[in-house]
N, C-alpha and C positions, 0 to 999 in steps of 0.2 A: 440610390439603389433601393430596390423594394424589400420591405422587411419580410422576413420568411422565418416564422416560428423562433423568434429570438436572435436570429442571425441575419446577415446581409448577404444576399446572393449576387455573385459577380456577374453582371449581365454581359461583360465583354467575352466571358467563356461559356456563356449560357447555351446549351443545346436544347432542343425541343424534348423535354422530359415525359411528355405525353406517351411517347413510344417505348419508355422503359418497361421491361417485363416485371413480373412479380418477384423475381429474385436478382434485383440488381446488385452489382458489385459496388460497394460503398467504402471509401477509405477514410477513416478518422485519424487525425494527427494531434497529439498533444504537443504544441509548441512551447515548452516549459523547461524549467531547470531539471526536470525529471522526464524527459522526452520519451515519447512512445508512439506507436502506431498500431491500429486495429482494423482488420479487414472483415466486412460483413458480406455475406452472400444471402440475400434476402434478410431475414431476421436472425440469422445464425452467425456467431462469431466463428470464422474460419481459423483465424491466427491473429495473435497479438503479441507484441514484444517491446521491452524497454530498450532504449538506445544503448544504455550502459551495459547491457548483457552482451553486446556485440562489439562495442568499441573498447570494453574493459576499463572504461573511464567512470568512475563513481558519479552518479547523477549528471549524466551527460545531457546537456541542453540541446534541444532541436529548435532550429529557426525555420520559418515558413519558406524562405527564400532560398534555403541551402538543401544540398542532397542529404539524405538520411539513410543510415544503415538499416533502421528498423522498417522503413517504407519499402526498401528494396526487398528485405527479407520476406515481408508479407507477401508482396507480388510474386516473388520467385517461388515461394512455397505453393502459392495457389496456382502457379503456372499461367499467369496473365500478364498482360502488358499494360501500361498506363491508359492507352486508348481503349481498353476493355472497360474501364471505370465508368459508372453512371454518374458519380458525384464524389467530390473530395470535400470533407469539412475540417477546418482548422479551428482548434480551440487554443487561444493564446493567453498565456500568463505574461501580461505585459501590454504594451501599447499596439493595438492592431494597425495603426497607421505607420509604425516604423517600417522603413524600407526592408530591414532584415526579415520581415514577416510577409512580404509580398510574394505570394505562392507562385504568381506568374513567372517569377525568375528561377524557379527550381529547374535545374538543367536535366534532372531525370524525368520529372513528370510532364514537363513541357505542356502545361494546361492550354495555353493559346494554341499551340500547334495542333493538339489533339481535340481541341474544343470541349474540354471537360468542364462542366459547371463546377463552381466552388463557392462555399459558404464559410464565413468566419463567424464564430460565436464567442462571447465573453467567457471568462474563465469559471466563475461560480456557477453560471448557467450550465457549463459542461459538465461540472461536477454533479449538479443536481440531475441532469438527464442520465448520467451514467449510473447513478445509484438507484434511481427510480425505474429506469428501463430494464435493470437486472434483478429487481426485488420481487418480481411477480405480483405485486400489489395492484389492485384496480385503481386505488387512490391512496394518498399518503400525505402526511406533513414531511417537509424536507428541511434539513438543517446542513449548512455548509459552514465550516470554520477552518481558516488557515492563517498564513502569514499576511499575504496580500495577493489580490487577483489581478482584476482589470480595473483601469481607470474609468472614472465616471463618464468620460467622452465615449466610451465603448458600450455603456449599459444599453439595454433595450429601452424603448420608451416607457414600458410598464415598470421597469426597474427603477428609472429616474423618478417616478412619481412617489415611491415609497422610500426614498433614501432618507435614513435617520440623520439629518445634517444636510447642508446644502452647499458645501464648497465645490467649486468647479474643478478643483485639481485633487479630488480625493480619490482613493483607491479602495475597492471592497475588502473587507476582512471577515464579515459575517453576514450570511444571507439566509433568510426564512422564506420558504415557499410552501405552497400546496400544489399537488400534482394529481392529474386524472387524465386517463387516456393519453393523448399526446400533447397535453397542455401543461405547462409549468408556470404557475401564477406567483409572481413575487409578493410577499406579505410585508417584509421589512428587511432593510439592508443597513448595515453598520460600515463606515468607512473610516479611513485614517487620512488626514490632509497631506497633500503632497507625496503620498505614498510612503510616508516615514514610519513604516512598521517596525524598522530596527535602525537605530542610529549608533554607528560604531564610533568609538573612541580609542585613542592610541593605548591598546592593552588593558583598558579598563572595562568594566561591565557596560555594555550598551544600554541605551534607553529603547523604549519600545512603545508601539502604538497599536498592538493588536495582541490577541491571545497567543497566536502562533509566534509573534515576536517576543512575547514575554517569555515563553520557554526557550526560544533560540538565544535570547539574551544570557539565560542561566547556563545554557550549553556553552556558549562563548567564554563566559567567565570561568566556568569549572574546567572544561576541556579544551579551550582554545578553538572550538569549531562550532559555528552556529548551527550546522546540520546535525548534531549529535543529540537531538531531543530524546532519542530512545535510551541514551546512557543516563540522562537525568531521571527519566521515570525509573530505570532499573536502580539507581542510587537512592532514590527518595525514601525507601523503606528503612534505610539505614539512619535516617535523621528524623527530627521532629519539626513541626510547623513553627519555627521560632518566629518567623515574620507573619503577621496576620494577613489575611486577604486585603484588608483595607490599606496595607502598605504598598500593594500592587495596583489596585484600582478601586475606585467607586462606581456606582451605578446611579445616575441621576437623570430623572426624566427619561428613563429608558435607554439612556446613553452610557457607554463605558467611557470613563475618564482615567487614563493610565498615569501613574505617578513615577517619580524618579527616587522615591524613598529607599528602595532596595538598592538600586544601581549606585546611589551615592554612599552606600555602606562598603562598596567593593572598588576602591580606587587603587587598585594594585595590580602587578602583573603576574602573580603567582598562580599556577595551575595545578590541577590534580596530578600526583597525590599529595602535593603540599596542602596545608590547611584542611586536612581531610574532615575533621569534625565540623568546621565552619561551612564546608561545601555540602556536607551531608544535611546540615540544616537548611541551607539554601534550596537544595533539591527537594527536600520534604516540604518546605514552605511554598515553592511554586507549584508543586503538583497539588497541593490542597487548595491553593487559589484557583488553578485551572478547574478543578472539580466543582468548586462553588460557582464559577462563571457558567459552566455548562449545564449544571442543574437549573440555574436561573434561566438559561436560554431555552431549554427543553420544556420547563413549566410555562414560560412565556408563550412558546409556540403552540402549546396545547390550548391555551386561552384564545390565540388568534385562529387557530384550526383545530377543534377538538375531534381529531381522527383517532382511530385504534392503532394506526400504523405510523411509524416514524422511519424515514430513511436518513442516514447520517453519513457524510463523506467530508473530504478536505484533509489536509495533512494532519490536523489535530485529531482526527478520528483514528489515527493510529495508536492514541493513548489508551491502552486496553484497561488500564486501572480506572480511568474516568469512565470508559465505556460501560464497565460493570456497574457503576452507580447509576448510569442513565438507564441501563436495562432494568435495574431493580427499583429505581426511585422516580423515574420520569412520569409514570402514570400511562405510557403508551403500552398497549398490550403486546404489539408485535414490532421489534426494533431490527431493521436491517442495516448492517454495516458492510459495504462490499470489501473484498479482499485488497483491491487496488484503490483504497480510499484516498491516497495521495495523488499527486499530479499524473502518474502514468495512467490513472484510471479515466482521465478526461478524454483520452483517445477513444475509449468506449463510448463515452458521452457524446463525442462529436459524431461518431459513426452512426449511433442510434438517432441522433437528431436528423441526420441525413435521410435515414430510413423513414423517419415520420414525415419529413419534408415531401418525399417522393410519394408515400402511400397513404398518409393520414391514418396510419393503423400502428397500434402498440399491441404487439402479440404477447406481452407480458412473459418473455422467456426468461425465466430465473436462472441465475448462475448458481450452481450447487457444488460445482468442483472447479477450482482455480487451476487450469492447466491449459491456457490458450497458445503456449508456444508450439512450434512445429515439432514433429516426432522425427527420430533419427533411426535409420535402418540398421540391421545387422552389418550391411556393408560400410555404412558411414562409421560405425564403431571399429570395424576392422581396419578401415583406412586410418583412423586415428592411432590405432595400436602399432601399425606397420612401421618399422624402423625404430621403435622404442626399445632399447636394449636393457633399460633398467627395471623392466617389469616382467612378471610371469603370469601367463593367462591360463586360468584352469577353467575348463568347460564343465558345466554342471548339469547333471540330469534332474535335479531338484533344487534349484537355487534358493528356494524360500527356506527349506529345511536347512540347508548349508549355511545360510545367512544366520538363521537362529542359533546354529551351533556356534558360530563365530562370535555372535553377540554374548552368548552365555559364557564364552571363553574370554570375555573382556575386551574384544576387539572393537576398535572404533572404525566404523564402515561409511564410505561415501556411497549414497544411493542414487543412482541415475536411472529414472523411468518415465517414459512418455514425454509430454510437452511440458515446458517449463511453466512456472507460476508467473503471473503479472503482479507486480507490486513487491513489497519487501519481505514477505514472509515465505519461508520454505515450507511446503505443505505436502511433502512426500514424493515429489518429482526431482528436486535438487536439494536433497537433505543429507546432512551428516547425522548418523544414529548411533546410539550405544545402549547398554544395559543401564537403566535408571536406578538399579539397586546398588550400584557401586558407589560407595561413599566418597572416593576420590575423583569420580568421573568428571565432575564440574571442574575441579582444579586442573586435571589433566587436559581437559578440552580447552580451557582458557589459555592455558600456558603453551601446550605443545601443538595444538592444531588451529585454534582461532587466533592465538597470539594477541590477547586483548586483557583488559583489566579483570582482576580476580572477582570483583563484585558482580559481574555481569551473570545474570541467570539464564537457565536453559529451559525450553518448553517441553512440556508432556504431550506425546501423541497417544490417545487413549481410545479404546474401542466405545462407541456411543452406548452401546448396550450395558456397559459396565461403569460408565463414567459416574453415575450417581453413587455408586458404592465407594468411590475414592475421593470425590470432590463434593463440596457443599454448594449446591446452586440455589439454595432457598426455595422460594416459590416460583422460580423461573424455569423454562425448559432447559434440559441438560444438554445443550447442543452448543458448539463453538467451531463451525467447520473451517473458519479462516484464521484461528489463532488471534482473535481480537477481543478475548475475555480473559479477565484475571480473577480466579475464585480460589477460596480456601482449599487446601488439601485437607482431608479429614485428619484430625489429630492422631488417630490411631493407626494411620497409613503412612505417616511421614517418615518414619524410620525404615519402612520397607522400600521406598523410592527416594532416598535422600537427594539424589543428583538433580531432581527437578523441583525441589521445594526451595523457594526463595527464603530469604531471612525473615520475612513476616509470615511465613506459612502458607503462601500462596503459590499457584502455578498459572502460567498464561498457556492455556491448554488449547489443542486441537482435538476435535472429536471425529472419529472415522466411521464410515459406513461401508458395507461391501459393495453397495451400488455405487457410490461416489468416489471411492478411493482404491478400488481394485487390488493391485498387488501390494500396496502399502498396508491395506487393511489385512490381507492375507498374512502378511509377514507379522503384524503385531498379534494377529489371532493365533498363529502357531506359536509365537513367543509365550502368549497367555496359556496355551494348552500345555507347553512345557514347564513353565515356571509358576503358573498361578497369578502372574502379574500382567494385567492388559495394557501396559504402558511401556513405550520406549521414549527415551530421551531424544528429541528432534531439534536440530538447529540448521541454520543455512549452510549450504555447500560453498563455503568461501573462507578466506581469512580476513582479519580485521582490515578495513580500508578498502577492500576490494568488492566489486559487484559479485553477486551470486552467479555461479558458473552457468554457462548455456549449452556449450557443445561437449561432446565426448573428449576432444582434445583438451578443453578447459578442465574437465574432471581429472584427466591423467596428470596435467601440469600440477594441479592442486594437490593430488596424491603424493606426487614426488617432492613437493616443496614443503609439506607440513607433516604432522605426526599421525596422519592417517594410516591405518594398517592395511586397508584394501578398498577397493571400489567395486561395486555390483553393477553390471550392465546386462540387463535381460538374464540370459542363461550363462554368462561369463563373470568370474571374480577375478579381478586383476590385483596382484600383490606386488609391493616392491621387492626387488631382489635384495 
């Protein structure tokens, strides 16, 4: 099969693409443990969604050969059929040769029947395209770090040339690229032999072979679940780095050599909240080790490609504490971390790779607001409310003002507005919000609404123009549109907004602008005018263990099954009876 910009085009389904117009429909699919789909019309994201939002199964995997709710959702919203597509691009986390990823077998898309061209691209390359294509940069260094992506057998020829190690059965774990125009050039790749990024033992701490695996091993030992890396980051400030970085890995000749020193210390089956002090130390240690690793990588990348710009993605890029150190200490002038930095974002990369393949043009369309889900009409909301006997609907002539009054009255509100976010952060479309001035708000939310561990922190959503008065950004720009930075709350402000201050005095903040955040900005703005505080507590609209809500019906179910007081839908406020 001919090589096409890092992927292989399936000639069995190839049509003559020379007749494709300037605004082709391109479908990108992330076939991964966090599956998603993204639909482009020309260079514009029309809609994108994670599979889990629709199936209600956390981290729902998509396979190339199987039907996907996310794919159907995207095409249905756009009002098109599979045969309207100019190209489908599949980004696979796993082996591209596995029959379960043969897209010609998908019974919905029917690519052979409709003669739809298809391309398959490797995982880290998909991450790299996703973050560069949405950065707005003309050129950039690119760093991708996760647990494991694609095997060596699926690498592009250029990637094979710069593999740091030569095992024929290795899987990518770290990739360094530089990007310009529609070209992504690999500089260095790290891989783990036999794909052994995480080696599970019977109830004991796993061994690991990647940075993502290192954090997952700690999550498994502490919480009994490899996917709870975010909990480890939240727990880390409660402990100290008792284990040095050298107990986790060494770097020799530019390669990471991971160790079993720490896993061998945890040969027992006890989970949190047992052994709390011990686990706080483990969390603090693994966080410190990860930061050391990432600072080494970004500094090494600058040596290989001394750009002013850095694009960073992969599951590890959700570690906001480490991100802050990269932003402040890497030496890059501009750092862009996309909202869907984990595997849901590779659907965007797949779609833009297809755009580049058809047009050889990168329009540098920057994502400044993460809300690619479909919108729901007033009729959709009414249909969801019909038949619900346990709610009371109040129509509002000024819903922003009414919501501010409810917040000041101590109410916890579900906020449903516009299209849903792609990725794990709620950014004002599917959010739970409350007054950050309430000293007990964190405990109430964790216990009554989210139903999760008491140590878990909550995020501040703050007006960008006021952010530097409340948070310490140092010499860096005071913006964090995707809630991917952790900065110090100014000491003199902490007692004013105790609900969003973590144990170490920090907050994982989201900054809001009128242009990007619409009604959510207006809500915080009016709250500021009434209270003098330009901050609301913002957390994802879900309960622990469940995906963030997608539909109005999901929102109502969450309202009725948790301690939420009400939910706002456009000009309606829905209360429990």
